[in-house]
C-alpha positions as a Markdown table, in Angstrom:
| # | Residue | x | y | z |
|---|---|---|---|---|
| 1 | Met | 0.0 | 0.0 | 0.0 |
| 2 | Arg | 1.2 | 3.5 | -0.8 |
| 3 | Ser | 2.2 | 5.9 | 2.0 |
| 4 | His | 0.4 | 9.2 | 2.3 |
| 5 | Ser | 3.8 | 10.8 | 2.9 |
| 6 | Ile | 4.7 | 10.6 | -0.8 |
| 7 | Met | 4.8 | 13.6 | -3.1 |
| 8 | Leu | 2.6 | 13.7 | -6.2 |
| 9 | Glu | 5.0 | 15.2 | -8.8 |
| 10 | Thr | 3.4 | 16.5 | -12.0 |
| 11 | Arg | 3.5 | 14.0 | -14.9 |
| 12 | Glu | 4.4 | 15.4 | -18.2 |
| 13 | Thr | 2.5 | 14.4 | -21.3 |
| 14 | Gly | 4.7 | 15.8 | -24.1 |
| 15 | Val | 1.6 | 16.6 | -26.2 |
| 16 | Ser | 1.7 | 19.6 | -28.4 |
| 17 | Ser | -2.0 | 20.4 | -28.2 |
| 18 | Arg | -2.8 | 23.8 | -26.6 |
| 19 | Ile | -5.5 | 25.2 | -24.4 |
| 20 | Ala | -8.3 | 26.6 | -26.4 |
| 21 | Asp | -10.6 | 27.8 | -23.7 |
| 22 | Val | -11.4 | 27.7 | -20.0 |
| 23 | Ser | -15.0 | 28.2 | -18.8 |
| 24 | Leu | -16.9 | 28.1 | -15.5 |
| 25 | His | -20.3 | 26.3 | -15.3 |
| 26 | Val | -22.6 | 26.9 | -12.3 |
| 27 | Ala | -25.8 | 25.0 | -11.5 |
| 28 | Gly | -28.3 | 25.4 | -8.7 |
| 29 | Val | -28.8 | 22.0 | -7.0 |
| 30 | Ala | -30.6 | 22.8 | -3.8 |
| 31 | Pro | -32.1 | 25.9 | -2.0 |
| 32 | Arg | -28.8 | 26.8 | -0.4 |
| 33 | Ser | -26.4 | 25.2 | -2.9 |
| 34 | Asn | -24.8 | 25.9 | -6.2 |
| 35 | Trp | -22.1 | 23.7 | -7.7 |
| 36 | Ser | -19.3 | 25.3 | -9.8 |
| 37 | Phe | -17.3 | 23.4 | -12.3 |
| 38 | Leu | -14.3 | 24.4 | -14.4 |
| 39 | Lys | -13.9 | 23.1 | -18.0 |
| 40 | Leu | -10.4 | 23.1 | -19.5 |
| 41 | Ala | -10.7 | 22.6 | -23.3 |
| 42 | Met | -7.8 | 21.7 | -25.5 |
| 43 | Asp | -7.6 | 22.5 | -29.2 |
| 44 | Asp | -7.7 | 18.8 | -30.1 |
| 45 | Gly | -11.2 | 18.5 | -28.5 |
| 46 | Arg | -10.2 | 16.9 | -25.2 |
| 47 | Cys | -11.6 | 18.5 | -22.1 |
| 48 | Gly | -10.7 | 18.2 | -18.4 |
| 49 | Trp | -12.9 | 19.1 | -15.4 |
| 50 | Gly | -12.3 | 20.5 | -12.0 |
| 51 | Glu | -14.7 | 21.7 | -9.2 |
| 52 | Leu | -14.4 | 25.1 | -7.4 |
| 53 | Thr | -17.7 | 25.2 | -5.5 |
| 54 | Leu | -17.6 | 28.0 | -3.0 |
| 55 | Arg | -21.0 | 29.2 | -1.9 |
| 56 | Ala | -22.0 | 32.8 | -2.8 |
| 57 | His | -18.6 | 33.4 | -4.4 |
| 58 | Glu | -19.5 | 32.5 | -8.0 |
| 59 | Asp | -19.2 | 36.1 | -9.4 |
| 60 | Ala | -15.8 | 36.5 | -7.7 |
| 61 | Met | -14.5 | 33.3 | -9.3 |
| 62 | Ile | -15.8 | 34.2 | -12.7 |
| 63 | Gly | -14.1 | 37.6 | -12.5 |
| 64 | Ile | -10.8 | 36.0 | -11.3 |
| 65 | Leu | -10.9 | 33.5 | -14.1 |
| 66 | Ala | -11.6 | 36.2 | -16.7 |
| 67 | Arg | -8.5 | 38.1 | -15.5 |
| 68 | Met | -6.4 | 35.0 | -15.7 |
| 69 | Met | -7.6 | 33.9 | -19.1 |
| 70 | Pro | -4.8 | 35.6 | -21.2 |
| 71 | Ser | -2.2 | 33.7 | -19.2 |
| 72 | Ile | -3.9 | 30.4 | -19.7 |
| 73 | Arg | -5.2 | 30.4 | -23.3 |
| 74 | Asn | -2.7 | 28.9 | -25.8 |
| 75 | Gln | -0.5 | 27.3 | -23.1 |
| 76 | Thr | 0.4 | 23.7 | -23.5 |
| 77 | Leu | -1.1 | 21.3 | -20.9 |
| 78 | Asp | 2.4 | 20.7 | -19.4 |
| 79 | Gly | 3.0 | 24.4 | -19.2 |
| 80 | Leu | -0.2 | 25.1 | -17.4 |
| 81 | Ala | 0.3 | 22.2 | -15.0 |
| 82 | Ala | 3.8 | 23.5 | -14.2 |
| 83 | Leu | 2.4 | 26.9 | -13.4 |
| 84 | Cys | -0.2 | 25.5 | -11.1 |
| 85 | Lys | 2.4 | 23.6 | -9.3 |
| 86 | Ala | 4.8 | 26.6 | -9.0 |
| 87 | Tyr | 2.1 | 29.0 | -7.8 |
| 88 | Pro | -0.5 | 27.0 | -5.9 |
| 89 | Gly | -1.7 | 30.1 | -3.9 |
| 90 | Met | -3.1 | 33.5 | -4.9 |
| 91 | Pro | -3.5 | 36.8 | -3.1 |
| 92 | Ala | -7.2 | 36.7 | -4.0 |
| 93 | Gly | -8.1 | 34.5 | -1.0 |
| 94 | Arg | -10.1 | 31.3 | -1.1 |
| 95 | Ala | -12.0 | 32.4 | -4.3 |
| 96 | Gly | -8.7 | 32.8 | -6.2 |
| 97 | Asn | -7.3 | 29.6 | -4.7 |
| 98 | Ala | -10.4 | 27.7 | -5.7 |
| 99 | Val | -9.7 | 28.8 | -9.3 |
| 100 | Ile | -6.1 | 27.6 | -9.1 |
| 101 | Ser | -7.1 | 24.3 | -7.5 |
| 102 | Ala | -9.8 | 23.6 | -10.2 |
| 103 | Leu | -7.2 | 24.4 | -12.9 |
| 104 | Asp | -4.9 | 21.8 | -11.3 |
| 105 | Gln | -7.7 | 19.3 | -11.1 |
| 106 | Ala | -8.6 | 19.7 | -14.7 |
| 107 | Cys | -4.9 | 19.4 | -15.7 |
| 108 | Leu | -4.7 | 16.1 | -13.9 |
| 109 | Asp | -7.8 | 14.9 | -15.6 |
| 110 | Leu | -6.3 | 15.7 | -19.0 |
| 111 | Ile | -2.9 | 14.3 | -18.1 |
| 112 | Gly | -4.6 | 11.0 | -17.2 |
| 113 | Gln | -6.5 | 11.0 | -20.4 |
| 114 | Tyr | -3.5 | 11.6 | -22.6 |
| 115 | Leu | -1.4 | 9.0 | -20.7 |
| 116 | Gly | -4.3 | 6.5 | -20.6 |
| 117 | Gln | -4.3 | 6.1 | -16.9 |
| 118 | Pro | -6.8 | 7.0 | -14.1 |
| 119 | Ile | -5.5 | 9.9 | -12.1 |
| 120 | Cys | -4.9 | 7.8 | -9.0 |
| 121 | Asp | -2.4 | 5.5 | -10.9 |
| 122 | Leu | -0.3 | 8.3 | -12.4 |
| 123 | Trp | 2.3 | 7.8 | -9.7 |
| 124 | Gly | 2.7 | 4.1 | -10.1 |
| 125 | Gly | 1.0 | 0.8 | -9.4 |
| 126 | Val | -2.5 | -0.3 | -8.7 |
| 127 | Asp | -2.0 | -1.6 | -5.2 |
| 128 | Arg | -4.4 | 0.9 | -3.7 |
| 129 | Ala | -6.7 | -0.1 | -1.0 |
| 130 | Pro | -10.4 | 0.9 | -1.1 |
| 131 | Leu | -11.2 | 4.0 | 0.8 |
| 132 | Arg | -13.5 | 3.9 | 3.8 |
| 133 | Ser | -16.6 | 6.1 | 3.5 |
| 134 | Tyr | -18.8 | 8.3 | 5.6 |
| 135 | Ala | -21.8 | 10.4 | 4.8 |
| 136 | Thr | -22.5 | 14.0 | 5.7 |
| 137 | Val | -26.2 | 14.1 | 6.1 |
| 138 | Asn | -26.8 | 17.8 | 7.0 |
| 139 | Arg | -28.5 | 18.7 | 3.7 |
| 140 | Ser | -30.7 | 15.6 | 3.6 |
| 141 | Val | -32.3 | 16.2 | 7.0 |
| 142 | Lys | -35.9 | 17.0 | 6.3 |
| 143 | Glu | -36.9 | 18.0 | 9.8 |
| 144 | Arg | -34.3 | 19.4 | 12.3 |
| 145 | Thr | -35.7 | 17.4 | 15.2 |
| 146 | Pro | -33.9 | 14.5 | 16.9 |
| 147 | Ala | -36.1 | 12.1 | 15.0 |
| 148 | Gly | -35.4 | 13.9 | 11.7 |
| 149 | Phe | -31.6 | 13.6 | 12.2 |
| 150 | Ala | -32.0 | 10.0 | 13.2 |
| 151 | Glu | -34.0 | 9.1 | 10.1 |
| 152 | Ala | -31.5 | 10.8 | 7.7 |
| 153 | Cys | -28.6 | 9.0 | 9.3 |
| 154 | Lys | -30.3 | 5.6 | 9.1 |
| 155 | Ala | -30.9 | 6.2 | 5.4 |
| 156 | Ala | -27.2 | 6.9 | 4.9 |
| 157 | Val | -26.3 | 3.7 | 6.8 |
| 158 | Ala | -28.8 | 1.8 | 4.7 |
| 159 | Ala | -27.1 | 3.2 | 1.6 |
| 160 | Gly | -23.8 | 1.5 | 2.6 |
| 161 | Phe | -21.8 | 4.3 | 4.3 |
| 162 | Gln | -19.5 | 3.3 | 7.1 |
| 163 | Gly | -20.0 | 6.4 | 9.2 |
| 164 | Val | -22.1 | 9.5 | 9.4 |
| 165 | Lys | -21.5 | 13.2 | 10.2 |
| 166 | Ile | -24.1 | 15.7 | 11.3 |
| 167 | Met | -24.2 | 19.5 | 11.8 |
| 168 | Pro | -26.5 | 19.8 | 14.8 |
| 169 | Phe | -26.4 | 23.6 | 15.4 |
| 170 | Asp | -28.7 | 26.2 | 13.8 |
| 171 | Ala | -28.2 | 29.7 | 14.9 |
| 172 | Val | -25.6 | 30.0 | 17.6 |
| 173 | Thr | -22.4 | 32.0 | 17.1 |
| 174 | Pro | -19.3 | 32.4 | 19.4 |
| 175 | Arg | -20.8 | 35.6 | 20.7 |
| 176 | Thr | -24.0 | 33.9 | 21.8 |
| 177 | Ala | -22.7 | 30.4 | 22.6 |
| 178 | Ser | -22.5 | 31.0 | 26.4 |
| 179 | Ser | -25.7 | 32.9 | 26.7 |
| 180 | Ala | -29.0 | 31.3 | 27.8 |
| 181 | Glu | -30.0 | 31.2 | 24.1 |
| 182 | Gly | -26.8 | 29.5 | 23.2 |
| 183 | Glu | -27.0 | 26.9 | 26.0 |
| 184 | Ala | -30.5 | 26.1 | 24.9 |
| 185 | Glu | -29.2 | 25.6 | 21.4 |
| 186 | Ala | -26.4 | 23.3 | 22.6 |
| 187 | Gly | -29.0 | 21.3 | 24.5 |
| 188 | Arg | -31.0 | 20.8 | 21.3 |
| 189 | Ala | -27.8 | 19.8 | 19.5 |
| 190 | Val | -27.0 | 17.2 | 22.2 |
| 191 | Gln | -30.5 | 15.7 | 21.8 |
| 192 | Arg | -30.0 | 15.4 | 18.1 |
| 193 | Ile | -26.6 | 13.7 | 18.5 |
| 194 | Leu | -27.9 | 11.2 | 21.1 |
| 195 | Ala | -30.9 | 10.4 | 18.9 |
| 196 | Val | -28.5 | 9.6 | 16.0 |
| 197 | Arg | -26.3 | 7.5 | 18.2 |
| 198 | Asp | -29.3 | 5.5 | 19.3 |
| 199 | Ala | -30.5 | 5.1 | 15.7 |
| 200 | Ile | -27.2 | 3.9 | 14.2 |
| 201 | Gly | -26.0 | 1.8 | 17.1 |
| 202 | Pro | -23.0 | 2.1 | 19.4 |
| 203 | Glu | -20.1 | 1.2 | 17.0 |
| 204 | Leu | -20.6 | 3.0 | 13.8 |
| 205 | Pro | -18.4 | 6.1 | 13.6 |
| 206 | Leu | -20.3 | 9.3 | 14.4 |
| 207 | Met | -18.8 | 12.7 | 13.7 |
| 208 | Val | -20.2 | 16.1 | 14.7 |
| 209 | Asp | -19.3 | 19.4 | 12.8 |
| 210 | Cys | -19.9 | 22.6 | 14.8 |
| 211 | His | -19.0 | 25.0 | 12.0 |
| 212 | Trp | -17.0 | 27.2 | 14.3 |
| 213 | Arg | -20.1 | 28.2 | 16.3 |
| 214 | Leu | -18.9 | 27.9 | 19.9 |
| 215 | Asp | -16.6 | 29.7 | 22.2 |
| 216 | Gly | -14.1 | 27.9 | 24.4 |
| 217 | Asp | -16.3 | 27.5 | 27.5 |
| 218 | Ala | -19.3 | 26.4 | 25.5 |
| 219 | Ala | -17.2 | 23.9 | 23.6 |
| 220 | Arg | -15.9 | 22.4 | 26.8 |
| 221 | Arg | -19.4 | 22.1 | 28.2 |
| 222 | Phe | -20.5 | 20.6 | 24.9 |
| 223 | Ile | -17.8 | 17.9 | 25.0 |
| 224 | Asp | -18.7 | 17.0 | 28.6 |
| 225 | Ala | -22.4 | 16.7 | 27.6 |
| 226 | Leu | -21.5 | 14.2 | 24.9 |
| 227 | Ala | -19.8 | 11.7 | 27.1 |
| 228 | Asp | -22.3 | 9.0 | 26.2 |
| 229 | Ala | -22.3 | 9.8 | 22.4 |
| 230 | Arg | -19.1 | 7.9 | 21.6 |
| 231 | Leu | -18.1 | 10.5 | 19.0 |
| 232 | His | -15.4 | 9.6 | 16.5 |
| 233 | Trp | -14.4 | 13.2 | 16.3 |
| 234 | Leu | -15.7 | 16.7 | 17.0 |
| 235 | Glu | -15.0 | 19.1 | 14.1 |
| 236 | Cys | -14.4 | 22.9 | 14.1 |
| 237 | Pro | -15.9 | 23.8 | 17.5 |
| 238 | Val | -14.5 | 27.3 | 17.6 |
| 239 | Pro | -13.1 | 29.8 | 15.0 |
| 240 | Glu | -9.6 | 29.0 | 13.7 |
| 241 | Ser | -8.0 | 32.4 | 13.4 |
| 242 | Pro | -4.6 | 32.7 | 15.2 |
| 243 | Glu | -6.1 | 34.2 | 18.4 |
| 244 | Trp | -8.1 | 31.0 | 18.9 |
| 245 | His | -5.2 | 28.6 | 18.5 |
| 246 | Asp | -4.4 | 28.3 | 22.3 |
| 247 | Cys | -8.1 | 27.6 | 22.9 |
| 248 | Ile | -8.2 | 24.9 | 20.2 |
| 249 | Arg | -5.1 | 23.2 | 21.6 |
| 250 | Ala | -6.7 | 23.1 | 25.1 |
| 251 | Leu | -9.9 | 21.8 | 23.5 |
| 252 | Arg | -8.0 | 19.0 | 21.8 |
| 253 | Lys | -6.7 | 17.8 | 25.2 |
| 254 | His | -10.2 | 18.1 | 26.7 |
| 255 | Ala | -11.8 | 16.1 | 23.9 |
| 256 | Asn | -9.1 | 13.4 | 24.0 |
| 257 | Arg | -9.7 | 13.0 | 27.7 |
| 258 | Ala | -13.4 | 12.5 | 26.9 |
| 259 | Gly | -12.5 | 9.8 | 24.3 |
| 260 | Met | -13.0 | 11.8 | 21.1 |
| 261 | Arg | -10.6 | 13.4 | 18.6 |
| 262 | Leu | -10.7 | 17.0 | 17.4 |
| 263 | Ala | -10.8 | 17.7 | 13.7 |
| 264 | Gly | -10.6 | 20.8 | 11.6 |
| 265 | Ala | -8.6 | 23.1 | 9.3 |
| 266 | Glu | -10.8 | 22.5 | 6.2 |
| 267 | Asn | -10.0 | 26.0 | 4.8 |
| 268 | Ile | -6.2 | 25.6 | 4.7 |
| 269 | Ile | -4.4 | 26.6 | 1.5 |
| 270 | Gly | -1.2 | 24.6 | 0.7 |
| 271 | Gly | 1.3 | 23.1 | 3.0 |
| 272 | Ala | 2.2 | 26.6 | 4.4 |
| 273 | Gly | -1.4 | 27.0 | 5.5 |
| 274 | Ala | -1.5 | 23.6 | 7.2 |
| 275 | Leu | 1.8 | 24.0 | 9.1 |
| 276 | Pro | 0.6 | 26.3 | 11.9 |
| 277 | Phe | -2.2 | 23.9 | 12.8 |
| 278 | Leu | 0.2 | 20.9 | 12.8 |
| 279 | Ala | 3.2 | 22.5 | 14.5 |
| 280 | Gln | 1.1 | 23.9 | 17.3 |
| 281 | Gly | -0.7 | 20.5 | 17.9 |
| 282 | Leu | -4.2 | 21.8 | 17.4 |
| 283 | Tyr | -5.9 | 18.8 | 15.8 |
| 284 | Asp | -5.9 | 15.1 | 15.7 |
| 285 | Val | -7.4 | 15.1 | 12.2 |
| 286 | Ile | -6.7 | 17.7 | 9.5 |
| 287 | Met | -9.1 | 18.1 | 6.6 |
| 288 | Pro | -7.7 | 19.6 | 3.3 |
| 289 | Asp | -10.2 | 20.2 | 0.6 |
| 290 | Ile | -9.1 | 19.5 | -3.0 |
| 291 | Lys | -11.3 | 22.4 | -4.2 |
| 292 | Tyr | -9.1 | 25.1 | -2.7 |
| 293 | Cys | -6.1 | 23.7 | -1.0 |
| 294 | Gly | -4.0 | 24.2 | -4.1 |
| 295 | Gly | -4.7 | 21.0 | -6.0 |
| 296 | Tyr | -3.1 | 17.5 | -6.0 |
| 297 | Gly | 0.4 | 18.5 | -5.2 |
| 298 | Glu | -0.5 | 20.7 | -2.2 |
| 299 | Phe | -2.9 | 18.1 | -0.9 |
| 300 | Ala | 0.0 | 15.6 | -1.0 |
| 301 | Arg | 2.2 | 18.2 | 0.7 |
| 302 | Ile | -0.4 | 18.7 | 3.5 |
| 303 | Ala | -0.7 | 14.9 | 3.9 |
| 304 | Ala | 3.1 | 14.5 | 4.2 |
| 305 | Leu | 3.3 | 17.3 | 6.8 |
| 306 | Ala | 0.5 | 15.7 | 8.7 |
| 307 | Ala | 2.2 | 12.3 | 8.7 |
| 308 | Ser | 5.4 | 13.9 | 10.1 |
| 309 | His | 3.4 | 15.4 | 13.0 |
| 310 | Asp | 1.4 | 12.2 | 13.7 |
| 311 | Val | -1.8 | 13.8 | 12.6 |
| 312 | Ser | -4.4 | 11.9 | 10.5 |
| 313 | Val | -5.9 | 13.3 | 7.2 |
| 314 | Ser | -9.5 | 13.0 | 6.2 |
| 315 | Pro | -10.5 | 15.2 | 3.3 |
| 316 | His | -13.2 | 17.9 | 3.5 |
| 317 | Asn | -15.5 | 16.9 | 0.6 |
| 318 | Pro | -19.1 | 18.1 | 1.1 |
| 319 | Ser | -19.7 | 19.4 | -2.5 |
| 320 | Gly | -20.4 | 18.1 | -6.0 |
| 321 | Pro | -19.6 | 15.0 | -8.0 |
| 322 | Val | -16.4 | 16.4 | -9.7 |
| 323 | Ala | -14.8 | 17.3 | -6.4 |
| 324 | His | -15.8 | 13.9 | -5.0 |
| 325 | Ala | -14.2 | 12.1 | -7.9 |
| 326 | His | -11.0 | 14.1 | -7.5 |
| 327 | Thr | -11.0 | 13.6 | -3.8 |
| 328 | Val | -11.3 | 9.8 | -4.2 |
| 329 | His | -8.4 | 9.8 | -6.8 |
| 330 | Val | -6.1 | 11.9 | -4.6 |
| 331 | Cys | -6.8 | 9.8 | -1.5 |
| 332 | Ala | -6.4 | 6.6 | -3.4 |
| 333 | Ala | -3.1 | 7.8 | -4.8 |
| 334 | Leu | -1.8 | 8.7 | -1.3 |
| 335 | Gly | -3.2 | 5.7 | 0.5 |
| 336 | Ile | -5.3 | 7.8 | 2.9 |
| 337 | Thr | -6.6 | 5.5 | 5.7 |
| 338 | Glu | -9.1 | 7.8 | 7.4 |
| 339 | Ala | -12.7 | 7.7 | 6.0 |
| 340 | Val | -13.6 | 9.9 | 3.0 |
| 341 | Glu | -16.6 | 12.2 | 3.2 |
| 342 | Gln | -19.5 | 12.4 | 0.7 |
| 343 | Gln | -22.5 | 14.7 | 0.9 |
| 344 | Phe | -25.5 | 12.4 | 1.1 |
| 345 | Ala | -28.7 | 12.8 | -0.8 |
| 346 | Glu | -28.5 | 16.6 | -1.3 |
| 347 | Ser | -29.6 | 16.4 | -4.9 |
| 348 | Pro | -30.2 | 13.8 | -7.6 |
| 349 | Leu | -27.8 | 15.9 | -9.8 |
| 350 | Phe | -24.9 | 14.3 | -7.9 |
| 351 | Glu | -25.4 | 11.4 | -10.3 |
| 352 | Gly | -27.4 | 13.2 | -13.0 |
| 353 | Ala | -25.0 | 16.1 | -13.7 |
| 354 | Val | -22.1 | 13.9 | -14.8 |
| 355 | Arg | -21.6 | 11.1 | -17.3 |
| 356 | Gly | -18.9 | 8.4 | -17.4 |
| 357 | Asn | -17.5 | 6.2 | -14.7 |
| 358 | Ala | -17.9 | 7.9 | -11.3 |
| 359 | Pro | -16.3 | 6.5 | -8.1 |
| 360 | Met | -18.4 | 3.6 | -6.8 |
| 361 | Leu | -19.5 | 3.0 | -3.2 |
| 362 | Arg | -19.3 | -0.7 | -2.7 |
| 363 | Glu | -19.4 | -2.6 | 0.6 |
| 364 | Gly | -18.8 | 0.7 | 2.5 |
| 365 | His | -15.7 | 1.7 | 0.4 |
| 366 | Phe | -15.1 | 4.2 | -2.4 |
| 367 | His | -13.4 | 2.8 | -5.5 |
| 368 | Ala | -11.9 | 5.2 | -8.0 |
| 369 | Gly | -12.4 | 3.0 | -11.1 |
| 370 | Thr | -10.1 | 2.3 | -14.0 |
| 371 | Ala | -11.2 | 4.9 | -16.7 |
| 372 | Ser | -8.4 | 7.2 | -17.8 |
| 373 | Gly | -8.2 | 10.6 | -16.2 |
| 374 | Leu | -11.0 | 11.5 | -13.8 |
| 375 | Gly | -13.4 | 9.1 | -15.4 |
| 376 | Ile | -16.3 | 11.5 | -15.6 |
| 377 | Ala | -17.3 | 14.7 | -17.5 |
| 378 | Val | -20.0 | 17.2 | -16.6 |
| 379 | Asp | -23.2 | 17.1 | -18.7 |
| 380 | Glu | -23.4 | 20.7 | -19.8 |
| 381 | Ala | -27.0 | 20.4 | -21.0 |
| 382 | Val | -28.0 | 19.4 | -17.4 |
| 383 | Met | -26.1 | 22.3 | -16.0 |
| 384 | Arg | -27.9 | 24.7 | -18.4 |
| 385 | Gly | -31.2 | 23.3 | -17.2 |
| 386 | Asn | -30.5 | 24.1 | -13.6 |
| 387 | Pro | -29.6 | 27.8 | -13.3 |
| 388 | Pro | -27.8 | 28.9 | -10.2 |
| 389 | Gly | -29.8 | 30.2 | -7.3 |
| 390 | Asp | -29.2 | 33.4 | -5.4 |
| 391 | Val | -27.5 | 32.1 | -2.3 |
| 392 | Ala | -26.9 | 34.6 | 0.5 |
| 393 | Leu | -23.5 | 35.3 | 2.0 |
| 394 | Ser | -24.0 | 35.6 | 5.8 |
| 395 | Leu | -21.5 | 36.5 | 8.4 |
| 396 | Ser | -23.5 | 34.4 | 10.9 |
| 397 | Asp | -23.2 | 31.2 | 8.7 |
| 398 | Pro | -19.5 | 30.8 | 8.1 |
| 399 | Ser | -19.7 | 27.6 | 6.1 |
| 400 | Phe | -19.2 | 28.3 | 2.4 |
| 401 | Ala | -18.6 | 24.9 | 0.9 |
């Protein structure tokens, strides 16, 4: 089995074809969700796909891509791939880095197509182990009651996933977390979590994502209240800006004493972005996202740094089918052993918006498949039939994936 401490060096194709166009395709898939895909078209007719879903940032990404277009068009594939590797970060924040990451994904899709190999095999061998799966059920919860959460999680387990993750908070923020209102919200969250644990049994991994909604005291009380929940990990309990790092480190120790791990850092960009979280010992599990971490090479760099700090890697992957396919490929290439996330039952477009050979969920594991490149392409007619919605950008809801 491969080690996730390896580097994924860019493979050269040597093809003379040049980039004819780059376009961004956005579809509305749910009341609070748009998916954004990037198409990299070569002058010989081949196309590669990446995903850059970033809620409520579509206009910003379209503008960034338009500004970058003169430096992309007419490049060779090898030339663009080398640029993505050399400059995996941009000063335009996560929107700019989502564009760079999607370009890198699309390059790898095309490299695999030209070389006749699935992306996950570009670095040698087919000895990969299948990847354990878990379902994020937040967007498939019909009623945000304990019973509603329990039913959604039971459906995910019935579909074959080996674990579930829920987001049990609705409106609390760090400012209100220790108020009477915040404590009442935490009580409702605990009821939802315990209902899920009862529904799925005592052994199946259960993860809880707080979306940075608590303060330190509220997070400690929340951990204590979950002593009987047998959590696999607690994710992003408090904000992650530098002034919170001491708090996160203390919460990790508190969570570990309670028998659960602490996970987070889904917004990191490149190895440089991961290093503060790793060097300071903030998390047991770090969660790079292929959509904006800088692409395959930076994902691998983050995984190698995590391995050197004895920290596990589980990818953040709550978005559309293109990001999911790239996530499965990069995790298979690196031999990631933590479970891999998939957004469960958000939209039938997860299957309907793409054609080809998508990763399969079989016996609780994701399998990347053997088709060359990514294995799938976006159905542009389906995208045109599902225009993007007007999704609000809210300071009180900091999750943008």
